[in-house]
MDAnalysis code that builds the backbone (N, CA, C; Angstrom):
import MDAnalysis as mda
import numpy as np

u = mda.Universe.empty(654, n_residues=218, atom_resindex=np.repeat(np.arange(218), 3), trajectory=True)
u.add_TopologyAttr("name", ["N", "CA", "C"] * 218)
u.add_TopologyAttr("resid", np.arange(1, 219))
u.add_TopologyAttr("resname", ["MET", "LYS", "ALA", "LEU", "VAL", "THR", "GLY", "GLY", "GLU", "GLY", "GLY", "LEU", "GLY", "ARG", "ALA", "ILE", "ARG", "THR", "ARG", "LEU", "GLU", "ALA", "GLU", "GLY", "TYR", "GLU", "VAL", "GLU", "SER", "LEU", "ASP", "LEU", "VAL", "ASN", "GLY", "PHE", "ASP", "VAL", "THR", "SER", "PRO", "ALA", "ALA", "TRP", "ALA", "GLU", "VAL", "GLY", "PRO", "ALA", "ASP", "VAL", "ALA", "CYS", "LEU", "ASN", "ALA", "GLY", "VAL", "LEU", "THR", "GLY", "GLU", "LEU", "SER", "TYR", "ASP", "ASN", "TYR", "ARG", "ARG", "ALA", "VAL", "SER", "VAL", "ASN", "VAL", "ASP", "GLY", "VAL", "VAL", "LEU", "GLY", "VAL", "MET", "ARG", "LEU", "ARG", "GLU", "VAL", "MET", "ARG", "GLU", "GLY", "SER", "ILE", "VAL", "ALA", "THR", "ALA", "SER", "LEU", "ALA", "GLY", "LEU", "THR", "GLY", "MET", "PRO", "SER", "ASP", "PRO", "VAL", "TYR", "SER", "LEU", "THR", "LYS", "HIS", "ALA", "VAL", "VAL", "GLY", "PHE", "VAL", "ARG", "SER", "MET", "ALA", "PRO", "HIS", "LEU", "GLU", "PRO", "VAL", "ARG", "LEU", "ASN", "ALA", "VAL", "CYS", "PRO", "GLY", "LEU", "ALA", "ASP", "THR", "PRO", "MET", "VAL", "ASP", "GLY", "GLU", "ARG", "GLU", "ALA", "LEU", "GLU", "ALA", "ALA", "GLY", "PHE", "PRO", "LEU", "LEU", "ALA", "PRO", "ALA", "ASP", "VAL", "ALA", "ASP", "ALA", "VAL", "TRP", "ARG", "ALA", "ALA", "THR", "SER", "GLY", "ARG", "SER", "GLY", "GLU", "CYS", "TRP", "PHE", "VAL", "GLN", "PRO", "GLY", "ARG", "GLU", "PRO", "ALA", "PRO", "PHE", "ARG", "PHE", "PRO", "ASN", "LEU", "PRO", "GLY", "PRO", "ARG", "VAL", "ASP", "GLY", "GLU", "LYS", "VAL", "GLY", "ALA", "PRO", "PRO", "GLY"])
u.atoms.positions = np.array([
    [7.338, -116.405, 141.428],
    [6.998, -117.810, 141.637],
    [5.541, -118.034, 141.282],
    [5.269, -119.186, 140.680],
    [3.918, -119.486, 140.222],
    [3.409, -120.770, 140.860],
    [2.119, -120.776, 141.187],
    [1.469, -121.973, 141.702],
    [0.138, -122.146, 140.996],
    [-0.362, -123.373, 140.992],
    [-1.704, -123.626, 140.486],
    [-2.432, -124.523, 141.476],
    [-3.741, -124.325, 141.541],
    [-4.589, -125.091, 142.451],
    [-5.825, -125.533, 141.688],
    [-6.034, -126.849, 141.550],
    [-7.289, -127.310, 140.969],
    [-8.356, -127.322, 142.064],
    [-9.607, -127.126, 141.647],
    [-10.653, -126.960, 142.649],
    [-10.410, -125.729, 143.496],
    [-9.814, -124.724, 142.886],
    [-9.363, -123.555, 143.622],
    [-10.456, -122.646, 144.128],
    [-11.715, -122.887, 143.718],
    [-12.819, -122.045, 144.178],
    [-13.616, -122.698, 145.302],
    [-13.258, -123.917, 145.689],
    [-13.931, -124.580, 146.799],
    [-13.329, -124.172, 148.135],
    [-13.867, -124.741, 149.204],
    [-13.417, -124.359, 150.537],
    [-11.947, -124.615, 150.783],
    [-11.481, -125.825, 150.511],
    [-10.059, -126.117, 150.687],
    [-9.226, -125.391, 149.644],
    [-9.726, -125.324, 148.421],
    [-8.973, -124.671, 147.354],
    [-8.693, -123.216, 147.654],
    [-9.695, -122.497, 148.159],
    [-9.487, -121.087, 148.495],
    [-8.467, -120.937, 149.619],
    [-8.520, -121.833, 150.597],
    [-7.561, -121.764, 151.705],
    [-6.142, -122.042, 151.225],
    [-5.996, -122.999, 150.317],
    [-4.668, -123.299, 149.771],
    [-4.152, -122.113, 148.967],
    [-5.035, -121.512, 148.168],
    [-4.632, -120.322, 147.409],
    [-4.166, -119.208, 148.333],
    [-4.928, -118.971, 149.388],
    [-4.576, -117.903, 150.333],
    [-3.209, -118.156, 150.955],
    [-2.948, -119.413, 151.320],
    [-1.655, -119.729, 151.936],
    [-0.510, -119.518, 150.941],
    [-0.698, -119.973, 149.719],
    [0.351, -119.820, 148.711],
    [0.592, -118.352, 148.378],
    [-0.483, -117.587, 148.306],
    [-0.326, -116.151, 148.043],
    [0.437, -115.478, 149.185],
    [0.172, -115.905, 150.415],
    [0.891, -115.344, 151.561],
    [2.377, -115.690, 151.515],
    [2.705, -116.797, 150.833],
    [4.105, -117.190, 150.684],
    [4.768, -116.543, 149.470],
    [4.025, -115.684, 148.771],
    [4.607, -114.926, 147.671],
    [4.362, -115.495, 146.292],
    [3.456, -116.465, 146.165],
    [3.197, -117.084, 144.866],
    [2.085, -116.356, 144.117],
    [2.221, -116.306, 142.815],
    [1.111, -115.934, 141.935],
    [0.333, -117.205, 141.660],
    [-0.919, -117.259, 142.084],
    [-1.676, -118.507, 142.075],
    [-2.744, -118.492, 140.989],
    [-2.756, -119.546, 140.183],
    [-3.788, -119.744, 139.171],
    [-4.799, -120.753, 139.688],
    [-6.074, -120.381, 139.668],
    [-7.143, -121.266, 140.121],
    [-7.752, -121.984, 138.916],
    [-7.659, -123.303, 138.917],
    [-8.221, -124.127, 137.842],
    [-9.443, -124.835, 138.401],
    [-10.617, -124.340, 138.065],
    [-11.847, -124.844, 138.668],
    [-12.943, -124.891, 137.611],
    [-13.875, -125.806, 137.783],
    [-14.964, -125.926, 136.821],
    [-15.768, -124.633, 136.714],
    [-15.868, -123.890, 137.820],
    [-16.662, -122.667, 137.776],
    [-16.005, -121.581, 136.931],
    [-14.697, -121.690, 136.704],
    [-14.072, -120.736, 135.783],
    [-13.612, -121.403, 134.496],
    [-14.232, -122.551, 134.191],
    [-14.072, -123.147, 132.872],
    [-13.031, -124.229, 132.737],
    [-12.413, -124.666, 133.843],
    [-11.388, -125.703, 133.739],
    [-11.944, -127.034, 134.233],
    [-11.880, -128.047, 133.373],
    [-12.373, -129.388, 133.703],
    [-11.179, -130.309, 133.921],
    [-10.964, -130.729, 135.181],
    [-9.787, -131.549, 135.487],
    [-9.849, -132.919, 134.836],
    [-11.029, -133.319, 134.341],
    [-11.161, -134.635, 133.713],
    [-10.850, -134.605, 132.222],
    [-10.496, -133.428, 131.696],
    [-10.300, -133.252, 130.255],
    [-8.821, -133.206, 129.883],
    [-8.320, -134.169, 129.119],
    [-6.932, -134.091, 128.650],
    [-6.672, -132.824, 127.844],
    [-7.669, -132.366, 127.077],
    [-7.479, -131.155, 126.274],
    [-7.265, -129.940, 127.165],
    [-7.984, -129.874, 128.287],
    [-7.789, -128.754, 129.210],
    [-6.389, -128.797, 129.805],
    [-5.939, -129.969, 130.201],
    [-4.599, -130.084, 130.788],
    [-3.500, -129.751, 129.789],
    [-3.758, -129.982, 128.509],
    [-2.744, -129.702, 127.490],
    [-2.401, -128.224, 127.415],
    [-3.263, -127.360, 127.945],
    [-3.018, -125.917, 127.924],
    [-2.312, -125.416, 129.182],
    [-2.071, -126.297, 130.139],
    [-1.487, -125.889, 131.421],
    [0.035, -125.805, 131.301],
    [0.590, -124.715, 131.803],
    [2.027, -124.523, 131.768],
    [2.688, -124.918, 133.070],
    [3.981, -124.664, 133.193],
    [4.721, -125.077, 134.389],
    [4.352, -124.247, 135.608],
    [4.620, -124.804, 136.772],
    [4.408, -124.109, 138.040],
    [5.507, -124.538, 138.993],
    [5.786, -123.709, 139.962],
    [6.741, -124.085, 141.000],
    [6.092, -125.000, 142.030],
    [4.803, -124.758, 142.299],
    [4.018, -125.606, 143.190],
    [2.676, -125.857, 142.520],
    [2.277, -127.111, 142.443],
    [0.985, -127.474, 141.862],
    [0.204, -128.279, 142.891],
    [-1.018, -127.855, 143.158],
    [-1.877, -128.524, 144.138],
    [-3.072, -129.132, 143.405],
    [-3.096, -130.449, 143.327],
    [-4.171, -131.162, 142.634],
    [-5.237, -131.489, 143.670],
    [-6.154, -130.553, 143.814],
    [-7.042, -130.531, 144.968],
    [-8.500, -130.826, 144.635],
    [-8.902, -130.759, 143.368],
    [-10.312, -130.926, 143.009],
    [-10.829, -132.286, 143.464],
    [-12.031, -132.294, 144.021],
    [-12.611, -133.554, 144.470],
    [-14.102, -133.424, 144.698],
    [-14.795, -134.573, 144.600],
    [-16.242, -134.611, 144.829],
    [-16.579, -135.858, 145.636],
    [-17.691, -135.772, 146.379],
    [-18.263, -136.952, 147.006],
    [-19.106, -137.700, 145.978],
    [-19.495, -138.936, 146.313],
    [-20.243, -139.740, 145.349],
    [-21.730, -139.444, 145.388],
    [-22.290, -139.282, 146.589],
    [-23.743, -139.211, 146.706],
    [-24.327, -140.603, 146.589],
    [-25.568, -140.684, 146.155],
    [-26.208, -141.995, 145.997],
    [-25.417, -142.836, 144.999],
    [-25.190, -144.090, 145.340],
    [-24.388, -144.949, 144.475],
    [-25.148, -145.280, 143.196],
    [-24.622, -144.796, 142.094],
    [-25.168, -145.084, 140.772],
    [-23.998, -145.077, 139.801],
    [-24.235, -145.577, 138.611],
    [-23.147, -145.614, 137.636],
    [-22.655, -144.209, 137.326],
    [-23.573, -143.277, 137.088],
    [-23.155, -141.915, 136.735],
    [-22.374, -141.262, 137.864],
    [-22.829, -141.428, 139.100],
    [-22.108, -140.836, 140.227],
    [-20.748, -141.494, 140.435],
    [-20.699, -142.807, 140.229],
    [-19.419, -143.520, 140.317],
    [-18.432, -142.988, 139.292],
    [-18.878, -142.866, 138.042],
    [-17.975, -142.388, 136.988],
    [-17.531, -140.953, 137.258],
    [-18.426, -140.112, 137.743],
    [-18.068, -138.724, 138.036],
    [-17.009, -138.670, 139.141],
    [-17.198, -139.449, 140.210],
    [-16.239, -139.431, 141.313],
    [-14.871, -139.911, 140.852],
    [-14.837, -140.983, 140.083],
    [-13.549, -141.492, 139.603],
    [-12.905, -140.492, 138.646],
    [-13.693, -139.886, 137.793],
    [-13.145, -138.935, 136.823],
    [-12.510, -137.735, 137.511],
    [-13.232, -137.147, 138.469],
    [-12.711, -135.954, 139.135],
    [-11.587, -136.310, 140.097],
    [-11.823, -137.292, 140.965],
    [-10.891, -137.564, 142.060],
    [-9.639, -138.303, 141.632],
    [-9.771, -139.168, 140.625],
    [-8.615, -139.953, 140.181],
    [-8.038, -139.391, 138.884],
    [-8.869, -139.288, 137.844],
    [-8.363, -138.754, 136.575],
    [-7.807, -137.344, 136.757],
    [-8.460, -136.546, 137.603],
    [-7.990, -135.179, 137.821],
    [-6.589, -135.116, 138.392],
    [-6.194, -136.143, 139.142],
    [-4.826, -136.216, 139.667],
    [-3.882, -136.824, 138.624],
    [-4.282, -137.934, 138.031],
    [-3.394, -138.622, 137.090],
    [-3.119, -137.761, 135.855],
    [-4.164, -137.166, 135.291],
    [-3.957, -136.307, 134.121],
    [-3.095, -135.100, 134.480],
    [-3.314, -134.558, 135.677],
    [-2.497, -133.438, 136.113],
    [-1.035, -133.802, 136.226],
    [-0.758, -134.937, 136.830],
    [0.641, -135.367, 136.971],
    [1.256, -135.642, 135.599],
    [0.487, -136.249, 134.714],
    [1.011, -136.518, 133.369],
    [1.429, -135.231, 132.673],
    [0.585, -134.206, 132.765],
    [0.921, -132.934, 132.118],
    [2.067, -132.234, 132.827],
    [2.022, -132.194, 134.149],
    [3.058, -131.481, 134.890],
    [4.418, -132.151, 134.736],
    [4.428, -133.466, 134.533],
    [5.697, -134.149, 134.277],
    [6.347, -133.636, 132.994],
    [5.512, -133.198, 132.052],
    [6.036, -132.696, 130.779],
    [6.597, -131.282, 130.902],
    [6.023, -130.474, 131.802],
    [6.361, -129.044, 131.802],
    [7.155, -128.590, 133.026],
    [7.223, -129.411, 134.070],
    [7.971, -129.041, 135.266],
    [9.320, -129.746, 135.285],
    [10.369, -128.996, 135.570],
    [11.711, -129.579, 135.698],
    [12.141, -129.673, 137.153],
    [11.470, -128.912, 138.005],
    [11.702, -128.964, 139.442],
    [10.450, -128.439, 140.121],
    [10.441, -128.456, 141.429],
    [9.278, -127.965, 142.154],
    [8.546, -129.088, 142.854],
    [7.294, -128.825, 143.195],
    [6.552, -129.738, 144.064],
    [5.105, -129.846, 143.620],
    [4.575, -131.066, 143.653],
    [3.170, -131.350, 143.389],
    [2.574, -131.973, 144.645],
    [1.418, -131.474, 145.066],
    [0.722, -132.049, 146.218],
    [-0.706, -132.376, 145.801],
    [-1.090, -133.631, 145.990],
    [-2.454, -134.067, 145.691],
    [-3.259, -134.129, 146.984],
    [-4.499, -133.701, 146.935],
    [-5.383, -133.816, 148.084],
    [-6.051, -135.183, 148.052],
    [-5.665, -136.037, 148.974],
    [-6.332, -137.326, 149.157],
    [-7.309, -137.163, 150.320],
    [-7.270, -138.048, 151.296],
    [-8.209, -137.991, 152.415],
    [-7.827, -139.081, 153.406],
    [-8.265, -138.928, 154.648],
    [-8.160, -140.063, 155.569],
    [-8.917, -141.261, 155.026],
    [-9.921, -141.003, 154.178],
    [-10.657, -142.092, 153.541],
    [-9.786, -142.876, 152.566],
    [-8.601, -142.362, 152.254],
    [-7.639, -143.105, 151.455],
    [-6.691, -143.939, 152.291],
    [-6.830, -143.838, 153.614],
    [-5.988, -144.605, 154.532],
    [-6.797, -145.619, 155.331],
    [-8.124, -145.490, 155.272],
    [-9.004, -146.391, 156.007],
    [-10.321, -146.490, 155.257],
    [-11.222, -147.334, 155.707],
    [-12.518, -147.461, 155.057],
    [-13.435, -146.301, 155.392],
    [-14.398, -146.043, 154.516],
    [-15.405, -144.997, 154.737],
    [-16.759, -145.558, 154.320],
    [-17.440, -146.289, 155.210],
    [-18.700, -146.938, 154.833],
    [-19.769, -145.978, 154.320],
    [-19.699, -144.701, 154.730],
    [-20.715, -143.750, 154.272],
    [-20.562, -143.383, 152.800],
    [-19.383, -143.623, 152.212],
    [-19.162, -143.323, 150.792],
    [-18.035, -144.218, 150.276],
    [-18.337, -145.489, 149.992],
    [-17.288, -146.420, 149.573],
    [-16.559, -146.002, 148.302],
    [-17.258, -145.382, 147.360],
    [-16.600, -144.996, 146.108],
    [-15.619, -143.847, 146.354],
    [-16.011, -142.891, 147.190],
    [-15.077, -141.823, 147.548],
    [-13.818, -142.420, 148.166],
    [-13.999, -143.383, 149.079],
    [-12.850, -144.043, 149.692],
    [-12.006, -144.750, 148.634],
    [-12.663, -145.406, 147.699],
    [-11.949, -146.060, 146.585],
    [-11.058, -145.062, 145.846],
    [-11.625, -143.897, 145.530],
    [-10.853, -142.926, 144.746],
    [-9.678, -142.372, 145.538],
    [-9.860, -142.180, 146.847],
    [-8.769, -141.619, 147.642],
    [-7.698, -142.665, 147.933],
    [-8.073, -143.936, 148.041],
    [-7.060, -144.998, 148.099],
    [-6.243, -145.003, 146.806],
    [-6.926, -144.767, 145.682],
    [-6.215, -144.725, 144.404],
    [-5.204, -143.586, 144.370],
    [-5.589, -142.419, 144.886],
    [-4.666, -141.280, 144.911],
    [-3.457, -141.594, 145.777],
    [-3.690, -142.172, 146.956],
    [-2.585, -142.525, 147.848],
    [-1.636, -143.511, 147.166],
    [-2.182, -144.551, 146.561],
    [-1.336, -145.535, 145.891],
    [-0.586, -144.946, 144.714],
    [-1.251, -144.070, 143.968],
    [-0.602, -143.449, 142.806],
    [0.542, -142.548, 143.243],
    [0.316, -141.737, 144.265],
    [1.362, -140.826, 144.737],
    [2.571, -141.606, 145.218],
    [2.360, -142.632, 146.010],
    [3.481, -143.404, 146.545],
    [4.249, -144.133, 145.440],
    [3.533, -144.572, 144.417],
    [4.165, -145.344, 143.347],
    [4.783, -144.475, 142.267],
    [4.196, -143.301, 142.024],
    [4.642, -142.431, 140.939],
    [5.797, -141.535, 141.349],
    [5.908, -141.236, 142.639],
    [6.899, -140.255, 143.091],
    [8.319, -140.526, 142.590],
    [8.818, -141.750, 142.620],
    [10.190, -141.963, 142.150],
    [10.401, -141.636, 140.670],
    [9.316, -141.694, 139.892],
    [9.437, -141.447, 138.455],
    [9.466, -139.959, 138.116],
    [9.146, -139.102, 139.078],
    [9.080, -137.668, 138.807],
    [10.320, -136.909, 139.239],
    [11.197, -137.515, 140.012],
    [12.361, -136.801, 140.544],
    [13.113, -136.088, 139.414],
    [13.556, -134.826, 139.655],
    [13.626, -134.124, 140.941],
    [12.342, -133.403, 141.364],
    [11.280, -133.439, 140.537],
    [9.995, -132.902, 140.990],
    [9.486, -133.806, 142.112],
    [8.998, -133.193, 143.185],
    [8.519, -133.955, 144.336],
    [7.001, -134.103, 144.252],
    [6.525, -135.279, 144.631],
    [5.093, -135.576, 144.616],
    [4.687, -136.141, 145.968],
    [3.752, -135.460, 146.633],
    [3.238, -135.909, 147.917],
    [1.719, -135.775, 147.928],
    [1.103, -136.279, 148.993],
    [-0.349, -136.139, 149.177],
    [-0.619, -135.665, 150.592],
    [-1.754, -135.009, 150.768],
    [-2.273, -134.736, 152.104],
    [-3.561, -135.535, 152.274],
    [-3.779, -136.006, 153.489],
    [-4.923, -136.862, 153.783],
    [-5.709, -136.278, 154.955],
    [-6.517, -135.241, 154.691],
    [-7.255, -134.601, 155.778],
    [-8.451, -135.419, 156.241],
    [-8.788, -135.245, 157.517],
    [-10.066, -135.722, 158.004],
    [-11.165, -134.773, 157.572],
    [-12.262, -134.784, 158.282],
    [-13.396, -133.943, 157.905],
    [-13.069, -132.468, 158.132],
    [-13.242, -131.679, 157.084],
    [-12.934, -130.246, 157.155],
    [-14.220, -129.437, 157.063],
    [-14.166, -128.251, 157.599],
    [-15.328, -127.370, 157.651],
    [-15.516, -126.686, 156.299],
    [-16.083, -127.441, 155.356],
    [-16.354, -126.950, 154.008],
    [-17.773, -127.374, 153.630],
    [-18.311, -126.860, 152.518],
    [-19.655, -127.281, 152.095],
    [-19.798, -128.781, 151.867],
    [-18.690, -129.504, 151.685],
    [-18.783, -130.944, 151.452],
    [-19.375, -131.684, 152.649],
    [-19.322, -131.101, 153.854],
    [-19.870, -131.790, 155.034],
    [-21.231, -131.244, 155.438],
    [-21.816, -130.379, 154.620],
    [-23.079, -129.752, 155.005],
    [-24.161, -130.781, 155.331],
    [-24.185, -131.888, 154.605],
    [-25.200, -132.899, 154.848],
    [-25.043, -133.601, 156.187],
    [-23.847, -133.563, 156.744],
    [-23.575, -134.232, 158.023],
    [-23.345, -133.248, 159.156],
    [-23.419, -131.966, 158.862],
    [-22.985, -130.961, 159.844],
    [-23.757, -131.053, 161.168],
    [-25.086, -131.175, 161.102],
    [-25.874, -131.216, 162.332],
    [-25.475, -132.398, 163.194],
    [-25.322, -133.560, 162.568],
    [-24.961, -134.756, 163.329],
    [-23.572, -134.625, 163.929],
    [-22.644, -134.047, 163.193],
    [-21.286, -133.865, 163.696],
    [-21.266, -132.901, 164.875],
    [-22.023, -131.813, 164.750],
    [-22.076, -130.842, 165.839],
    [-22.722, -131.450, 167.078],
    [-23.791, -132.226, 166.883],
    [-24.464, -132.860, 168.016],
    [-23.544, -133.842, 168.732],
    [-22.685, -134.483, 167.964],
    [-21.754, -135.447, 168.557],
    [-20.506, -134.778, 169.117],
    [-20.365, -133.473, 168.894],
    [-19.163, -132.779, 169.367],
    [-17.913, -133.160, 168.599],
    [-18.093, -133.599, 167.346],
    [-16.944, -134.034, 166.549],
    [-16.256, -132.814, 165.943],
    [-14.958, -132.650, 166.161],
    [-14.278, -131.451, 165.657],
    [-14.012, -131.523, 164.159],
    [-14.142, -130.393, 163.503],
    [-13.828, -130.289, 162.087],
    [-12.524, -129.519, 161.900],
    [-11.801, -129.891, 160.877],
    [-10.592, -129.146, 160.518],
    [-10.963, -127.789, 159.930],
    [-10.230, -126.775, 160.277],
    [-10.332, -125.501, 159.564],
    [-9.621, -125.664, 158.221],
    [-10.192, -125.132, 157.128],
    [-9.504, -125.228, 155.836],
    [-8.068, -124.718, 155.893],
    [-7.810, -123.704, 156.713],
    [-6.445, -123.182, 156.827],
    [-5.486, -124.229, 157.380],
    [-5.996, -125.159, 158.225],
    [-5.137, -126.222, 158.748],
    [-4.725, -127.173, 157.630],
    [-5.654, -127.449, 156.728],
    [-5.324, -128.312, 155.586],
    [-4.329, -127.601, 154.672],
    [-4.545, -126.311, 154.452],
    [-3.614, -125.538, 153.623],
    [-2.217, -125.530, 154.227],
    [-2.137, -125.462, 155.559],
    [-0.842, -125.515, 156.223],
    [-0.159, -126.854, 155.966],
    [-0.921, -127.935, 156.011],
    [-0.350, -129.250, 155.732],
    [0.121, -129.360, 154.288],
    [-0.651, -128.776, 153.360],
    [-0.233, -128.756, 151.954],
    [1.119, -128.047, 151.823],
    [1.242, -126.911, 152.499],
    [2.499, -126.161, 152.432],
    [3.651, -126.975, 153.026],
    [3.403, -127.655, 154.138],
    [4.452, -128.472, 154.748],
    [4.883, -129.602, 153.815],
    [3.901, -130.254, 153.201],
    [4.231, -131.339, 152.278],
    [5.000, -130.818, 151.064],
    [4.583, -129.653, 150.567],
    [5.227, -129.085, 149.373],
    [6.662, -128.667, 149.639],
    [6.963, -128.270, 150.866],
    [8.288, -127.725, 151.181],
    [9.122, -128.656, 152.046],
    [8.679, -129.893, 152.205],
    [9.382, -130.825, 153.085],
    [10.717, -131.286, 152.518],
    [10.878, -131.167, 151.199],
    [12.087, -131.675, 150.560],
    [12.034, -133.167, 150.309],
    [10.925, -133.813, 150.709],
    [10.786, -135.261, 150.515],
    [9.704, -135.538, 149.476],
    [9.581, -136.808, 149.094],
    [8.633, -137.165, 148.046],
    [8.033, -138.527, 148.348],
    [6.827, -138.746, 147.826],
    [6.165, -140.033, 148.000],
    [5.504, -140.208, 149.346],
    [5.295, -139.103, 150.090],
    [4.700, -139.192, 151.414],
    [3.227, -138.782, 151.384],
    [2.464, -139.300, 152.357],
    [1.048, -138.979, 152.498],
    [0.839, -138.454, 153.910],
    [0.595, -137.160, 154.003],
    [0.519, -136.479, 155.298],
    [-0.896, -136.533, 155.862],
    [-1.062, -137.095, 157.057],
    [-2.373, -137.066, 157.691],
    [-2.599, -135.691, 158.305],
    [-3.869, -135.276, 158.332],
    [-4.249, -133.976, 158.898],
    [-5.485, -134.212, 159.760],
    [-5.346, -133.989, 161.051],
    [-6.429, -134.200, 162.001],
    [-6.490, -133.043, 162.994],
    [-7.686, -132.667, 163.443],
    [-7.789, -131.587, 164.431],
    [-6.958, -131.878, 165.681],
    [-6.257, -130.861, 166.158],
    [-5.510, -130.995, 167.395],
    [-4.212, -131.749, 167.289],
    [-3.803, -132.114, 166.074],
    [-2.551, -132.855, 165.881],
    [-1.686, -132.128, 164.854],
    [-0.384, -132.263, 164.994],
    [0.519, -131.714, 163.996],
    [0.475, -132.592, 162.740],
    [0.319, -132.005, 161.555],
    [0.378, -132.825, 160.334],
    [1.725, -133.532, 160.240],
    [1.690, -134.762, 159.737],
    [2.924, -135.542, 159.632],
    [2.726, -136.642, 158.599],
    [3.816, -137.149, 158.024],
    [3.684, -138.272, 157.092],
    [3.116, -139.505, 157.797],
    [2.151, -140.140, 157.166],
    [1.566, -141.363, 157.706],
    [2.589, -142.487, 157.627],
    [2.694, -143.251, 158.711],
    [3.622, -144.384, 158.743],
    [2.880, -145.636, 158.281],
    [3.121, -146.039, 157.056],
    [2.478, -147.233, 156.530],
    [3.140, -148.481, 157.127],
    [2.345, -149.478, 157.483],
    [2.943, -150.704, 158.034],
    [3.717, -151.438, 156.954],
    [4.752, -152.150, 157.373],
    [5.510, -152.969, 156.432],
    [4.693, -154.191, 156.030],
    [4.812, -154.570, 154.784],
    [4.127, -155.770, 154.308],
    [4.928, -157.011, 154.690],
    [4.261, -158.101, 155.007],
    [4.983, -159.350, 155.204],
    [5.559, -159.826, 153.873],
    [6.843, -160.072, 153.840],
    [7.497, -160.487, 152.596],
    [7.417, -161.987, 152.368],
    [7.756, -162.411, 151.151],
    [7.726, -163.854, 150.846],
    [8.887, -164.584, 151.514],
    [8.721, -165.858, 151.654],
    [9.789, -166.720, 152.175],
    [9.922, -167.935, 151.268],
    [11.140, -168.428, 151.143],
    [11.429, -169.654, 150.414],
    [12.146, -170.588, 151.372],
    [11.556, -171.736, 151.608],
    [12.102, -172.690, 152.575],
    [12.338, -172.026, 153.923],
    [11.401, -171.165, 154.293],
    [11.478, -170.511, 155.596],
    [12.397, -169.340, 155.682],
    [13.087, -168.978, 154.587],
    [14.037, -167.879, 154.597],
    [13.460, -166.661, 153.865],
    [13.763, -165.472, 154.343],
    [13.317, -164.241, 153.690],
    [13.989, -164.110, 152.337],
    [13.268, -163.513, 151.394],
    [13.852, -163.174, 150.086],
    [13.700, -161.681, 149.881],
    [14.445, -161.141, 148.920],
    [14.439, -159.712, 148.677],
    [13.195, -159.251, 147.944],
    [13.175, -157.955, 147.670],
    [12.067, -157.353, 146.934],
    [12.081, -157.827, 145.482],
    [10.925, -157.836, 144.810],
    [10.902, -158.234, 143.400],
    [11.644, -157.222, 142.546],
    [12.167, -157.641, 141.373],
    [12.878, -156.712, 140.500],
    [11.963, -155.622, 139.988],
    [12.549, -154.439, 139.750],
    [11.796, -153.330, 139.171],
    [11.062, -152.524, 140.191],
])
């Protein structure tokens, strides 16, 4: 069995690799540090099929500027969309899991662009999943995890007694999403709670002359 993990050399990526290896997978790490750029269509064109694919690469924005905005969108959004486009060509079955964030389910005033990109991942996963069947597509939406990405906030978080997720907890949620047998779900991951699919509220539908109407075609 084969798996691939983008951002596989980062904190969450290494934990996901370790979990997949423990489940018997041969895992390929696709990371910028070993020459793989998730924002490059040419790089994705060389990727072969996998039984499980984890589209995990991600970056924070930092100071809001055009260059930082473009980098965040390229890595966090293009890295997922390009990956799904390629994997749709080479996978006939199996599971794809994208790493989103709780910031894709709520606002994140400390990094609005990061939140924008993770909302995009959540919307893409929910909308794209039906088009990939029988390949399953899900997302995980972790809260703050104990990785280098929180180093700038670590002192404040510790002073406030705010718990951080262990990377292994996120990897466990990835495994649950990958093996759930379902598709189009976004699993929340929070310290002290069992990972589970997020229950999105129903949208208020249109009415004509006070009566409900069905969903739009397509």
